[in-house]
C-alpha positions as a Python dict, from the first residue, in 0.01 Angstrom:
ca = {
    (1, 'M'): (0, 0, 0),
    (2, 'S'): (-222, -256, 166),
    (3, 'D'): (-544, -377, 17),
    (4, 'I'): (-776, -320, 315),
    (5, 'S'): (-1103, -208, 164),
    (6, 'R'): (-1383, 1, 305),
    (7, 'D'): (-1615, -299, 260),
    (8, 'E'): (-1387, -514, 476),
    (9, 'V'): (-1396, -255, 754),
    (10, 'V'): (-1777, -245, 733),
    (11, 'E'): (-1794, -626, 745),
    (12, 'V'): (-1565, -657, 1047),
    (13, 'A'): (-1752, -380, 1228),
    (14, 'A'): (-2081, -558, 1161),
    (15, 'Q'): (-1942, -888, 1291),
    (16, 'A'): (-1826, -710, 1606),
    (17, 'C'): (-2168, -538, 1640),
    (18, 'I'): (-2008, -194, 1618),
    (19, 'D'): (-2206, 86, 1456),
    (20, 'L'): (-1977, 318, 1263),
    (21, 'T'): (-2051, 639, 1079),
    (22, 'D'): (-1928, 686, 723),
    (23, 'A'): (-1657, 918, 851),
    (24, 'E'): (-1542, 659, 1107),
    (25, 'I'): (-1534, 387, 841),
    (26, 'D'): (-1320, 605, 614),
    (27, 'Q'): (-1086, 695, 902),
    (28, 'L'): (-1050, 333, 1018),
    (29, 'T'): (-984, 216, 662),
    (30, 'K'): (-695, 465, 636),
    (31, 'E'): (-559, 375, 980),
    (32, 'L'): (-577, 0, 917),
    (33, 'K'): (-392, 44, 588),
    (34, 'V'): (-111, 224, 774),
    (35, 'I'): (-97, -51, 1037),
    (36, 'V'): (-88, -333, 781),
    (37, 'D'): (180, -151, 579),
    (38, 'S'): (390, -98, 894),
    (39, 'V'): (372, -467, 983),
    (40, 'A'): (465, -558, 626),
    (41, 'N'): (769, -327, 645),
    (42, 'A'): (875, -481, 975),
    (43, 'A'): (846, -828, 823),
    (44, 'K'): (1086, -722, 546),
    (45, 'V'): (1349, -630, 806),
    (46, 'A'): (1322, -952, 1004),
    (47, 'T'): (1588, -1203, 904),
    (48, 'L'): (1655, -1563, 996),
    (49, 'D'): (1979, -1477, 1178),
    (50, 'V'): (1800, -1244, 1422),
    (51, 'P'): (1656, -1441, 1717),
    (52, 'I'): (1292, -1389, 1805),
    (53, 'T'): (1253, -1203, 2134),
    (54, 'S'): (973, -1066, 2346),
    (55, 'H'): (1191, -795, 2499),
    (56, 'P'): (1483, -600, 2350),
    (57, 'V'): (1699, -649, 2661),
    (58, 'P'): (1753, -995, 2812),
    (59, 'L'): (1590, -1022, 3153),
    (60, 'S'): (1674, -1247, 3441),
    (61, 'N'): (1464, -1314, 3746),
    (62, 'V'): (1391, -968, 3879),
    (63, 'Y'): (1187, -1080, 4178),
    (64, 'R'): (1314, -1052, 4530),
    (65, 'A'): (1317, -1349, 4764),
    (66, 'D'): (982, -1421, 4926),
    (67, 'V'): (1064, -1369, 5291),
    (68, 'A'): (805, -1336, 5567),
    (69, 'G'): (829, -1010, 5755),
    (70, 'P'): (654, -833, 6037),
    (71, 'S'): (280, -791, 5995),
    (72, 'V'): (20, -556, 6133),
    (73, 'N'): (-178, -637, 6443),
    (74, 'M'): (-517, -777, 6334),
    (75, 'A'): (-699, -637, 6639),
    (76, 'E'): (-570, -285, 6565),
    (77, 'V'): (-670, -306, 6198),
    (78, 'L'): (-1018, -439, 6276),
    (79, 'A'): (-1061, -164, 6538),
    (80, 'M'): (-1013, 95, 6261),
    (81, 'A'): (-1272, -65, 6032),
    (82, 'P'): (-1621, 85, 6012),
    (83, 'E'): (-1767, -258, 6090),
    (84, 'A'): (-1611, -595, 6171),
    (85, 'E'): (-1741, -937, 6264),
    (86, 'G'): (-1504, -1187, 6418),
    (87, 'N'): (-1176, -1157, 6230),
    (88, 'M'): (-1336, -1017, 5913),
    (89, 'F'): (-1439, -682, 5770),
    (90, 'V'): (-1812, -635, 5708),
    (91, 'V'): (-1876, -473, 5369),
    (92, 'P'): (-2195, -378, 5184),
    (93, 'Q'): (-2351, -646, 4968),
    (94, 'I'): (-2306, -562, 4598),
    (95, 'L'): (-2423, -864, 4401),
    (96, 'G'): (-2777, -893, 4530),
    (97, 'E'): (-2717, -1246, 4656),
    (98, 'E'): (-2815, -1385, 4993),
}
């Protein structure tokens, strides 16, 4: 069993500016103990003869070739827009900047 204490959960929550109820603290303490114990069990299984991987199945380049293809007609697309100016869409201002 891990040695994550209730006080440690309270301290970390305070550092993260998270207000927790007593019930939430108790629940998180239990959950963190399970997580720490699971990681400890996984560390026991890991051996030096098993290579470290980020994915269980080796991957090769899965991307297709970047080939230019036919595009849409800009005039047609701009004609469908609610508002356009030149070759650009006009959209509402959202950041309050001029």
